[in-house]
VEXPA-959243 format. One line per field, with one value per residue (C-alpha): residue in three letters; y, x, z negated. Coordinates in nm, 4 decimals. Each point is the difference from the previous one (the first is absolute). Layout:
BEGIN
type <- ALA, ...
north <- Y, ...
east <- X, ...
up <- Z, ...
# end
This chain:
BEGIN
type <- MET, GLN, SER, ILE, THR, VAL, LYS, ALA, PRO, GLY, ARG, ILE, ASN, LEU, ILE, GLY, GLU, HIS, THR, ASP, TYR, ASN, ASN, GLY, PHE, VAL, LEU, PRO, ALA, ALA, ILE, GLN, ASN, ALA, ALA, VAL, VAL, THR, ILE, SER, LYS, ARG, ALA, ASP, ASP, GLN, MET, HIS, PHE, LYS, ALA, LEU, ASP, LEU, ASN, GLU, GLU, LEU, MET, LEU, ASP, SER, LEU, ALA, SER, LEU, GLN, LYS, SER, GLU, LYS, GLN, TRP, ALA, ASN, TYR, ILE, ILE, GLY, VAL, ILE, VAL, GLN, ILE, ALA, LYS, LYS, HIS, LYS, PHE, GLN, THR, GLY, PHE, ASN, LEU, GLU, ILE, LYS, SER, ASP, VAL, PRO, ILE, GLY, ALA, GLY, LEU, SER, SER, SER, ALA, ALA, ILE, GLU, CYS, ALA, VAL, ALA, TYR, GLY, LEU, ASN, GLU, LEU, PHE, GLY, PHE, GLY, ILE, ASN, LYS, MET, ASP, LEU, ALA, PHE, MET, ALA, GLN, LYS, ALA, GLU, HIS, ASP, PHE, ALA, GLY, VAL, GLN, CYS, GLY, ILE, MET, ASP, GLN, PHE, ALA, SER, ILE, PHE, GLY, LEU, LYS, ASP, GLN, VAL, VAL, LEU, LEU, ASP, CYS, LYS, THR, MET, GLU, HIS, GLN, TYR, PHE, PRO, LEU, ASN, ILE, LYS, GLY, HIS, GLN, ILE, VAL, LEU, PHE, ASP, THR, GLY, VAL, LYS, HIS, ALA, LEU, ALA, SER, SER, GLU, TYR, ASN, THR, ARG, ARG, ASN, GLU, CYS, GLU, ALA, GLY, VAL, LYS, LEU, LEU, GLN, VAL, LYS, TYR, PRO, GLU, ILE, VAL, SER, LEU, ARG, ASP, ALA, THR, ILE, ASN, MET, LEU, GLU, GLU, CYS, ILE, ASP, ALA, THR, ALA, ASN, PRO, VAL, VAL, TYR, LYS, ARG, CYS, LYS, TYR, VAL, ILE, GLU, GLU, ILE, GLU, ARG, THR, GLN, ALA, ALA, THR, GLU, ASP, LEU, LYS, ALA, ASN, GLN, LEU, PHE, ALA, PHE, GLY, GLN, LYS, MET, PHE, ALA, THR, HIS, ASN, GLY, LEU, SER, GLU, LEU, TYR, GLU, VAL, SER, CYS, PRO, GLU, LEU, ASP, ILE, LEU, ILE, THR, ALA, VAL, SER, ASN, ASP, GLN, ASN, VAL, ILE, GLY, ALA, ARG, MET, MET, GLY, GLY, GLY, PHE, GLY, GLY, CYS, THR, ILE, ASN, ILE, VAL, ASN, ASP, ASN, ALA, VAL, GLN, ASP, LEU, ILE, ALA, THR, ILE, SER, ARG, HIS, TYR, GLN, GLU, GLN, THR, GLY, LYS, ALA, LEU, THR, HIS, TYR, LEU, VAL, SER, ILE, GLU, ASP, GLY, ALA, LYS, VAL, ILE
north <- 8.0783, 0.2604, 0.3176, 0.1271, 0.3170, 0.0886, 0.2926, 0.1117, 0.2863, 0.3058, 0.0290, 0.2233, -0.0283, 0.0713, 0.0370, -0.1025, 0.2350, -0.0283, -0.2967, -0.2758, 0.0494, 0.0168, -0.3549, 0.1372, -0.0428, 0.1455, -0.0132, 0.0331, -0.1030, -0.0477, 0.2421, -0.0051, 0.1919, -0.2436, -0.0662, -0.2426, -0.1989, -0.2216, -0.2262, -0.2346, -0.2348, 0.0654, -0.2450, 0.1680, 0.1390, 0.3622, 0.1940, 0.2706, 0.2311, 0.2450, 0.2596, 0.0635, 0.3034, 0.1721, -0.1213, -0.1080, -0.3274, -0.1693, -0.2983, -0.2073, -0.2652, -0.2544, -0.0552, 0.0733, 0.3596, 0.0722, 0.3181, 0.3232, 0.1955, 0.3735, -0.0665, -0.0100, -0.1972, -0.2791, -0.0332, -0.1323, -0.2794, -0.0675, -0.0075, -0.2773, -0.2042, 0.0217, -0.1310, -0.2915, -0.0851, -0.0471, -0.3188, -0.1021, -0.0392, 0.1690, -0.2436, 0.2765, 0.3730, 0.1730, 0.2997, 0.2008, 0.2717, 0.2003, 0.2599, 0.1360, 0.2223, 0.0256, 0.3745, 0.0698, 0.1917, -0.0195, -0.2444, -0.2893, -0.2164, 0.0233, -0.1462, -0.2999, -0.0690, -0.0210, -0.2140, -0.2418, -0.0285, -0.0811, -0.2477, -0.1733, -0.0149, -0.1370, -0.2602, -0.1188, 0.0097, -0.1869, -0.2287, 0.0816, -0.0995, 0.2963, 0.0446, 0.3276, 0.1117, -0.0429, 0.1899, 0.2910, -0.0126, -0.0089, 0.3023, 0.1827, -0.0820, 0.1342, 0.3298, 0.0084, -0.0824, 0.1620, 0.2876, 0.0898, 0.0185, -0.2135, -0.0695, -0.2423, -0.2990, 0.1512, 0.1271, -0.3196, -0.2161, 0.1866, -0.0129, -0.3787, -0.1032, 0.2467, -0.1292, 0.1724, 0.2001, -0.1048, 0.1755, -0.2107, 0.0413, -0.0912, -0.0664, 0.1210, -0.1858, -0.3492, 0.0547, -0.1508, 0.1633, -0.0042, 0.1522, 0.2268, 0.0929, 0.3752, 0.0742, 0.3596, -0.0289, 0.3494, 0.1431, 0.0437, 0.0066, 0.3250, 0.0884, 0.3623, 0.0325, 0.3044, -0.0131, 0.0516, -0.2349, 0.1305, -0.1311, -0.0464, -0.2720, -0.2913, 0.1402, 0.0993, -0.3439, -0.1575, 0.2600, -0.0986, -0.3627, 0.1041, 0.2112, -0.2936, -0.2277, 0.2584, -0.0103, -0.3785, 0.0192, 0.2441, -0.2242, -0.3049, 0.1515, -0.0826, -0.2513, -0.2154, -0.2266, 0.2754, -0.0764, 0.2697, 0.2674, -0.2710, -0.1319, 0.3339, 0.1759, 0.3672, -0.0613, -0.1459, 0.3004, 0.2441, -0.1902, -0.0253, 0.2993, 0.3555, 0.2113, 0.3137, -0.1364, -0.2092, 0.1526, -0.1283, -0.3675, 0.0257, 0.1362, -0.2594, -0.2865, 0.1414, 0.0159, -0.3546, -0.1588, 0.1780, -0.0863, -0.3698, -0.0003, 0.2094, -0.2361, -0.3046, 0.1886, 0.1074, -0.3611, -0.0391, 0.2950, -0.1768, -0.3228, 0.1953, 0.1951, 0.3247, 0.2018, 0.3357, -0.1214, -0.1347, 0.3367, 0.1857, -0.2136, 0.1020, 0.3655, -0.0810, -0.1718, 0.3115, 0.2172, -0.2356, -0.0098, 0.3795, 0.0986, -0.2908, -0.1806, 0.3211, -0.1559, 0.2119, 0.3259, 0.3164, -0.1303, -0.3226, 0.1875, 0.2452, -0.2909, -0.1676, 0.3244, 0.0714, -0.3254, -0.0388, 0.1628, -0.1308, -0.2463, -0.1742, -0.1007, -0.2987, -0.0042, 0.1401, 0.0095, 0.0344, -0.3313, -0.1367, 0.1011, 0.3672, 0.3411, -0.0103, -0.2553, -0.0579, 0.0266, -0.2876, 0.0879, -0.2094, 0.2079, -0.0392, -0.1024, 0.2828, 0.2638, -0.1153, 0.2302, 0.3100, -0.0727, -0.0415, 0.3352, 0.1811, -0.1407, 0.0511, 0.3657, 0.0441, -0.1687, 0.2176, 0.3118, -0.1071, -0.1384, 0.1209, -0.3663, -0.2067, -0.2970, -0.3466, -0.2600, -0.3755, -0.2189, -0.3404, -0.3441, -0.2971, -0.2742, -0.3231, -0.0158, -0.1200, -0.2518, -0.1323, 0.1633
east <- 10.6977, 0.1513, -0.1641, -0.1533, -0.1626, 0.0251, -0.1217, 0.1509, -0.1551, 0.1246, -0.0759, -0.1215, 0.1211, -0.2606, 0.2491, 0.3578, 0.2254, 0.3808, -0.0311, 0.0692, 0.3769, 0.0032, -0.1422, -0.3333, -0.3598, -0.1820, -0.3644, -0.0184, -0.2560, 0.0135, -0.2061, -0.1758, 0.2774, 0.2552, 0.2902, -0.0842, 0.2781, -0.0230, 0.3004, 0.0611, 0.2899, 0.2349, 0.1870, 0.3328, 0.1703, -0.0971, -0.2219, -0.2265, -0.1722, -0.2749, -0.1553, -0.3357, -0.0872, 0.3282, 0.0242, 0.3573, 0.1808, 0.3306, 0.1662, 0.2669, 0.2053, 0.0111, 0.0080, 0.3718, -0.0797, -0.2179, 0.1090, -0.1542, -0.1708, -0.0303, -0.3725, -0.1196, -0.3151, 0.2136, 0.2048, -0.3003, -0.0249, 0.3726, 0.0428, -0.2589, 0.1513, 0.3431, -0.1402, -0.1781, 0.3031, 0.2145, -0.1919, -0.1786, 0.0952, -0.2045, -0.0338, -0.0790, -0.0208, -0.3366, -0.2075, -0.1518, -0.2625, -0.1062, -0.2631, -0.1176, -0.2706, 0.1657, 0.0711, 0.3744, 0.1361, -0.3241, 0.1266, -0.2004, 0.3023, -0.0065, 0.3519, -0.0899, -0.3008, 0.2301, 0.2581, -0.2605, -0.1822, 0.3276, 0.1126, -0.3389, -0.0279, 0.3490, -0.0485, -0.3261, 0.1179, 0.3267, -0.1323, 0.2753, -0.2161, 0.1071, -0.2319, -0.1852, 0.2086, 0.3239, -0.1499, -0.0672, 0.3574, 0.1399, -0.2079, 0.1220, 0.3639, -0.0530, -0.1142, 0.3113, 0.2539, -0.1442, -0.2173, 0.2296, -0.2765, 0.0576, -0.3712, -0.1483, -0.2059, -0.3472, -0.0644, 0.0946, -0.1708, -0.3293, 0.0133, 0.0335, -0.1951, -0.2907, -0.3588, -0.3213, -0.1625, 0.2744, 0.2938, 0.2992, 0.1972, 0.3567, 0.2621, 0.3099, 0.2270, -0.1450, -0.2002, -0.3007, -0.3206, -0.3706, -0.2950, -0.2670, -0.3234, -0.0023, -0.3583, -0.0433, -0.3619, -0.1400, 0.3477, 0.2362, 0.3793, 0.1010, 0.3553, 0.0987, 0.3105, 0.2137, 0.1521, 0.3340, 0.2867, 0.3003, 0.3266, 0.1439, -0.2535, 0.2282, 0.3132, -0.1894, -0.1588, 0.3451, 0.1090, -0.2902, 0.1102, 0.3496, -0.1347, -0.2051, 0.3038, 0.2003, -0.2696, 0.0196, 0.3763, -0.0515, -0.2669, 0.2241, 0.2565, -0.2341, -0.2277, 0.2194, -0.2958, -0.1661, 0.0259, -0.2341, -0.2357, -0.2687, 0.1710, 0.0118, -0.2425, -0.0471, 0.1528, 0.3126, 0.0186, -0.0208, 0.2756, 0.2427, -0.0372, 0.0212, -0.2643, 0.2094, 0.3386, -0.1310, -0.3362, -0.0280, 0.0625, -0.2204, -0.2935, 0.0367, 0.0050, -0.2888, -0.2207, 0.0809, -0.0468, -0.3345, -0.1149, 0.0736, -0.2157, -0.2696, -0.0275, -0.0559, -0.2617, -0.1726, -0.0742, -0.1803, -0.2164, -0.0839, -0.0888, -0.2294, -0.1449, 0.1159, 0.0640, 0.0123, 0.2765, 0.1858, -0.0297, 0.1367, 0.3123, 0.0406, 0.0015, 0.2554, 0.2197, -0.0003, 0.1039, 0.2895, 0.1086, -0.0119, 0.1542, 0.2232, 0.0948, -0.0077, -0.0973, -0.3076, -0.0047, -0.2140, -0.2401, -0.0711, -0.0428, -0.2437, -0.2194, -0.0013, -0.0664, -0.2901, -0.1794, 0.1072, -0.3117, -0.2459, -0.2349, -0.0573, 0.3682, 0.0528, 0.3785, 0.2726, 0.3765, 0.2782, 0.0799, 0.3204, 0.3623, -0.0794, 0.0935, -0.3010, -0.2432, -0.3425, -0.1965, -0.2355, -0.3409, -0.2921, -0.3069, -0.3748, -0.1603, -0.2505, 0.2719, 0.2561, -0.0897, -0.0420, 0.3316, 0.1828, -0.1356, 0.0801, 0.3501, 0.0884, -0.0984, 0.1892, 0.3118, -0.0029, -0.0262, 0.2790, 0.2503, -0.1013, -0.0114, -0.2885, -0.0916, -0.0480, -0.2030, -0.0485, -0.2781, 0.1478, -0.1419, 0.1789, 0.0757, 0.1967, 0.3770, 0.2001, -0.1708, -0.0174, -0.2776
up <- -6.7254, 0.2316, -0.1280, -0.3231, -0.1348, -0.3686, -0.2067, -0.3297, -0.1960, -0.1769, -0.3683, -0.2752, -0.3567, -0.2641, -0.2842, -0.0799, 0.1983, 0.0057, -0.2348, 0.2533, 0.0204, -0.3808, -0.0242, -0.1171, 0.1166, 0.3005, 0.1058, 0.3794, 0.2613, 0.3766, 0.2102, 0.3368, 0.1794, 0.1414, 0.2330, 0.2804, 0.1659, 0.3069, 0.0547, 0.2938, 0.0687, 0.2904, 0.2188, -0.0844, -0.3151, 0.0557, -0.2379, 0.1353, -0.2504, 0.0913, -0.2337, 0.1659, -0.2135, 0.0811, 0.3605, -0.0709, 0.0548, -0.0705, 0.1679, -0.1761, 0.1772, -0.2806, -0.3753, 0.0154, 0.1003, -0.3033, -0.1727, -0.1184, 0.2732, 0.0513, 0.0300, -0.3619, 0.0784, 0.1506, -0.3198, -0.1914, 0.2581, 0.0325, -0.3774, -0.0318, 0.2832, -0.1627, -0.3295, 0.1664, 0.2158, -0.3106, -0.0791, 0.3197, 0.3653, 0.2707, 0.2921, 0.2494, 0.0288, -0.0157, 0.1008, -0.2838, 0.0290, -0.3027, -0.0793, -0.3314, -0.1430, -0.3419, -0.0388, -0.0091, -0.2974, -0.1940, -0.2629, 0.1463, 0.0823, 0.3766, 0.0141, -0.2171, 0.2237, 0.3027, -0.1796, -0.1309, 0.3318, 0.1745, -0.2679, -0.0149, 0.3792, 0.0653, -0.2731, 0.1539, 0.3629, -0.0561, -0.2751, -0.2500, -0.2968, -0.2160, -0.2997, -0.0512, -0.2963, 0.1933, 0.2938, -0.2366, -0.1302, 0.3544, 0.0965, -0.3128, 0.0811, 0.3514, -0.1540, -0.2199, 0.2694, 0.3115, -0.1262, -0.2904, -0.2625, -0.3095, -0.0442, -0.2469, 0.1109, -0.0442, 0.3526, 0.1799, -0.2628, 0.0325, 0.3797, -0.0015, -0.3110, 0.0038, -0.0291, 0.1013, -0.2830, -0.2450, -0.1612, -0.0936, -0.3206, 0.0900, -0.2638, 0.1841, -0.2436, 0.0453, 0.3224, -0.1755, 0.1134, -0.0641, 0.1804, -0.1460, 0.1789, 0.0560, -0.0968, 0.1063, 0.1111, 0.0312, 0.0618, 0.2924, 0.0194, 0.1700, 0.0953, 0.0506, 0.2164, -0.0767, 0.3468, -0.1740, 0.0786, -0.1915, 0.1405, -0.3491, -0.0922, 0.0936, -0.1649, -0.3157, -0.0150, -0.0103, -0.2567, -0.2275, 0.0176, -0.1043, -0.2876, -0.1271, 0.0197, -0.1951, -0.2677, -0.0196, -0.0584, -0.2876, -0.1518, 0.0320, -0.2377, -0.2889, 0.1734, 0.2273, 0.0767, 0.2051, 0.3718, 0.1334, -0.1316, -0.0046, -0.3138, -0.1813, -0.2325, -0.0808, -0.3445, 0.1618, 0.2301, -0.2902, -0.1813, 0.2899, 0.2314, -0.1281, 0.1741, -0.0531, 0.1029, 0.2895, 0.0961, 0.3563, -0.0761, -0.3099, 0.1995, 0.2762, -0.2504, -0.2026, 0.3056, 0.1155, -0.3426, -0.0457, 0.3529, -0.0445, -0.3154, 0.1708, 0.2966, -0.2188, -0.2030, 0.3234, 0.0936, -0.3309, 0.1035, 0.3270, -0.1801, -0.2336, 0.2939, -0.1626, 0.3156, -0.1812, -0.2333, 0.3016, 0.1733, -0.3013, 0.0209, 0.3651, -0.1059, -0.2725, 0.2577, 0.2158, -0.2921, -0.0703, 0.3637, 0.0214, -0.3345, -0.1051, 0.3196, 0.2062, 0.3317, 0.0639, 0.1978, -0.0084, 0.2633, -0.1911, -0.3268, 0.1624, 0.1116, -0.3418, -0.1867, 0.2349, -0.0887, -0.3632, -0.1445, 0.2604, -0.1700, 0.3348, 0.0145, -0.2289, 0.0400, 0.2237, 0.0355, 0.2531, 0.1661, 0.1482, -0.0292, -0.0402, 0.1431, 0.2301, 0.1296, -0.1507, -0.3164, -0.0759, -0.1443, -0.1238, 0.0799, -0.0553, 0.3295, 0.0068, -0.0502, 0.2587, 0.2897, -0.2169, -0.1733, 0.3308, 0.1217, -0.3253, -0.0464, 0.3672, -0.0228, -0.3278, 0.1370, 0.3113, -0.2162, -0.2354, 0.2506, 0.3452, 0.1090, 0.1317, -0.2200, 0.1456, -0.1853, 0.0272, -0.1363, -0.0717, -0.0573, -0.1552, 0.2529, 0.0449, 0.0370, 0.3013, 0.2266, 0.3546, 0.2046
# end
């Protein structure tokens, strides 16, 4: 095999936000939007990358010259190659072309789609025999080391392990996972994109991780067996962290502990085909993200408030790291177009910004095409 083309999708997350790096549960699904990578072997050791959407390229002389690039898009590729090269030897250099229709900055994991497409493609082309779970971990480590975002495993996991018309409950502590059919017949998943991409999202994301870790240390004074917020209960929180003396850490921990419980309960709703109950938990998640975890922004809150009393919207919340990006909404089929028109007009009036929307379907994870 001298050439291969692979696609790896972006993802939505139905519920379970900011729980992955706290060893909790998440409920993501792969979507139709994907990064597509074509990789071909070269006769020399050079690596030639081309971003077709950006009309940019980068040439590297050899593996020895791998380091962070000024071109951010290239870092997602280089980061993956570095991770693979730690355990496997590339016999030749390669050409790599990439394009993607995963919207950037919308909270749909456009970076994870690139990382997973590259990892999956290189593994297939060079026959390294890396299993899918390790590919996800390598892609995550690339995000940590080369993009500077200490993300959890959810995005990369969903991009590789997604299945058509299924959501996957991932236990981020054990990596055990199980699939649930997403039976939303008569409804459509609609994403409203704020168009906001606050620069502080990455730094605040890392700050939230630190705040959660600070909470764990306080809990460990009385409960040394606690390793992460996954192991804590609300009663433990009330015992160990004073909401008045340490309000920020208290709020962060309260949200995460409640969200971990909420996500597990939400799968019971899916099993019982109780879509309304599931949707109510989505609204509760947004309230927690906005008021306790404080990763929302005015634009996201405007969109959720606008649909919160609409009986055609089963559930809605902000999705992703926060401070911009999309809201995810489960909407009655026959109300989708009217809702889009109404919310777009309302958003324009409130913010002066045009509102983009996406209709998403649930598709398979990374694969050769």
